[in-house]
Every structure is written in structure tokens, then in C-alpha cells.
N, C-alpha and C positions, 0 to 999 in steps of 0.2 A: 677132341674130347677124350678124357681119360676113360679107359675101358673098365678100370676098377675104381671103386669109390674109397674115400677116406672115412673111417669110423672113429669117432671120438667118444671115449667112455670116461666120464667124470664121476666124482662122488667122494664122500668122506673116507677116512682111513678104515680099512677092514670091511668095506661094504661089498666086497667081492669083485672089485674092478679087475685086478690082475688075473685071477683064475678064470673069470668070464672072458676077458679079452684074449687070453692065451688060447683057450679052447675054440673061441669063435674064429680066431685067425686060422687055426688049423682046419676047421670045418670049411672055411671059405678059400683056403689055400692062399691066405694073405700073410704078410709079415707082421709079427707082433712086436711092438716097441714098448718096453716097460719103462716109462719115464720116471716112475717113482724110484726105481732102482738106480737111476742116474743121480737123483738128488741124494739118495742114501750113500752113493759112492763118494760124492763131494763131502758129505757129512763125515764119512769115515776119514777122508783126507784131513779135514779140519780137526778131528779128534786126535789124529796121529801127529799133526804138525802145529797144534795150538790153534785155538779158534780165532781167526783173523776178523777184523771188522770189515765193513764193505770196501773201504779205501784200500786196506792192506790186501784183501783178496784180489782186487783188480791188479795189483802189482805182481801177484804170484800166479795169476790165471794161466800164463803160458807154461807153467810147470805142471799143470794138471791136465790129464787126458782121460776122458771118460768115453767109453764106447760099449756098444752092445754087439756081441758076435754070436754066431751059431756054430756049434760043433756037434756033428752027428744028430742034428735036429734039436739039440739042447741049447737053450739060450744062456749065455754067460755075460756077466757084467765085469768089464775090465777097468781097472784104475791104474793108469800108467803101465799098461800091458800086464798087469797082475790080476788074476782071477779072484775077485772079492765077493762072488755071488753069495757065499755063506756068511761072511763077516758082516755084510751090510744089513743082515736080518737080526743082529744082536739087539738086546734091550737098550744098550748104551746109544747105539745109532738111532733107534726108534725114539728115544727120549729127546734127542737133539735135532732130528731132521726138520721139524717145523721151523725152528729158529734159523737154521742155516738156509732153508728154502725161502725164507722171507727176505733174504738179502737181495737187493736189486741186481747186483753184479752176478750173483749165482744164477738167478732166473734168466737174465739176458744171455748168459753164456750157454746154458742148457737149452733154452728155447730156440736159439739159432741152430743148434745141432739137430734138435728134433724136427724143425721145419725142413731142413735139408734131407733128413732121413725119410720124410713122408711126402715130399712135394709131388711125387709122381702117382700117388694113390696106391691102392692095393695094400693098405696098412690098417692096423687096428692099434690105436694108442690109448693108454689109460693114464689118468692123473687127476689133478684138481683144477686145471685151467686149459685143458686141451680144446674144449669146445668154445671157450671164451677168448683165449689169447693165442694159443699155438695154431689151431686150425679153426678160426671162427666161421670159415666157409665150408667146413666138412659136410658132406652130403647126409651123413647120419650122426646125430648126437644123442647119446644116452646119458642120463644122470641117475646113478644108482643110489638108493637110500636103504637104510636098515636101522633097526633099534640099536641103541648102544649096548644092550645086553647080548643080542645075537652077534654083533660085531666083536664084542669082547670074547665070546666063546670061540669064534673063528681064530682070533689072534692068539688065544691061549693055546690052542692046538698047534699052531705054527711055532710058538715059542717053545713048547715042550718037545716038538720034533727036532728043534735046534739044540736040545740038551740044556736049556735054561729053566730056571724055576721062577714062577710068579703066580700070584693069586688072581682069580677072576675079577675080584673087586678092584684090585690095583690096576689091572689092565683097562677095565671099564672107565675108571677115573682118568687114566692117561688119555684114552680116546676122546673123552669129553673135553679135556683140556686142549688136545690137538685140534678138535673141531673149532674151538673158540679161537685159537691162534690162527688156523688156516682161513677162517671166515673173516677175521678182523684185520689181517695184515694189509698194509698199504698197497703193495704191489701184487697183482694177479691173485686176488683173494678167491677162496673156494666159493663158487656160486653157480647156480644152474643157468645155462644159456636159455634165452627166451624161446628158442625153437628146439630145445632138447626134450626128449621123451623121458619122463620120470618112471623108474621101475623100482618098486619096493621089493627087496630081496630077503626080507626077514623070514618069510615062510616058503621061500622057493628053493628048490634044489638047484645045484649048479647047472645041471643039464637043462632044466626048465628055463633058466635065465638065458642060456646060450641059444636055445631054440627060439625064444621070443625075439631076441635081437637078430638072429639069423633070418627070421621071417621078414622083419623090417628091411633088412639089407636086400633080401631077394626082391621085394616089391619095388624098392628104389631102383635097383639095377635093371629090372625088367622094364620099368617105366622109361628109364633113360634110353634103353635099347630101342623101344618103340618110337620114341621121339627122333632118335638118330636115323631110323629107317625111313621115317616120313620126311 
């Protein structure tokens, strides 16, 4: 039996998945895997090399290497060994990531990588299909939700910190459109797993979100330990 559990955190864009997962992993001493960053890295590759269709991407997939590494406790996203952690947060990548992520070949490629990274437990992964496709047997599944306006405010802060300019209304409309694309795509659509715990983060602080999920994880871990002892 795995000593540490697998925690899957899903939800729409800007619902707080990455920030929550990152702090939760640190508090649990688990590994954090930012799957969204991986899709953004492939999107960046597509923007730099021309957007291939699904068939063309399959031909070029061997020339794409996406990985998550840690340097001095800081997570970095590498695209063919190049640190693209900042570039993948651009508005251009954000506007195209849902379209690229809907390609079956892209999803198959990255899902296989993610499964290998988390197969031994002790990981926190966030995305849109972690609890339904990547790790349907995860011991703890969380589905974060939040109003489109509160999510837009979070994303606006992120965009401004990256040195780009955008309006709150523009970002909110983009998020609504992304929700529609993510939820209606044919392969691995955004949806809540039947056994996932829904958590509305609209009026919660980041610390409160982490504390709530940490408590769920603690209860599951302690229950597993008791069963193992018996």
C-alpha cells in the first residue's frame, strides 16, 4: 500500500487550482505537478512552430519534450530543456491553450507523462481532468469552483504581474469562453468526478482553501493507517 496518497484538484481556469495545489503539496511535503503548465508549454511550442492539426502533431511529437523540474525548491516548466515558466503565462498562450489542449494527441501525450510522474503517490496534481482521466482512483479528489468575476480578478493580477495589459471585462469574457470550450470538448472535458468534493473558493482566502483540503487529506491518511495496522 502506498504510504502517501494522490490528490487530484480539478476546476475551471483561475479557480485557484495551482496556488492551492502548490501550497498544499508544500504543507504535506508532497510533490506538486502543474499539469496546466504542461499544456501551456505545448501551446507555446505550437505558437512558435505553427499550429499543427492533430495528425501533424502526432508526426512531430518526438521533437517535443515537456518536463517539470525543481531548482532550489522552485518549480520550472521546461520545453525542450528551455525554461519557459514565464512565457507560458502570456495572454497569447492563454488565448490558445484550450484549443491546443482539446487535441487528442496532445492529451494522450501529456496524460501518459503525468501518470508516470504520479504513479507512486505523494503528489498533488491540478488540472481539468485529473480526477476523471489521469487519476480516476486518486484517494482524494477536489473540484474547485468560483464566480467568473472573482476568477477574472485573480487572473488580472497574474497578467499585470507579468507586465501585460488587459481589462477585467476582457479577461472575464475569455474565462467564460474557456469554460465553454473546456466543458464541451470531445476528449477529456472539464467535469466534476462523481466522488470529488466541491469547494467554492469565491470568498475563501488561499490559506483557508489549503487548510480545508489538508484536513481532508489528513483524515484519509489516518484512516488508511488504521486499516493497515488492523
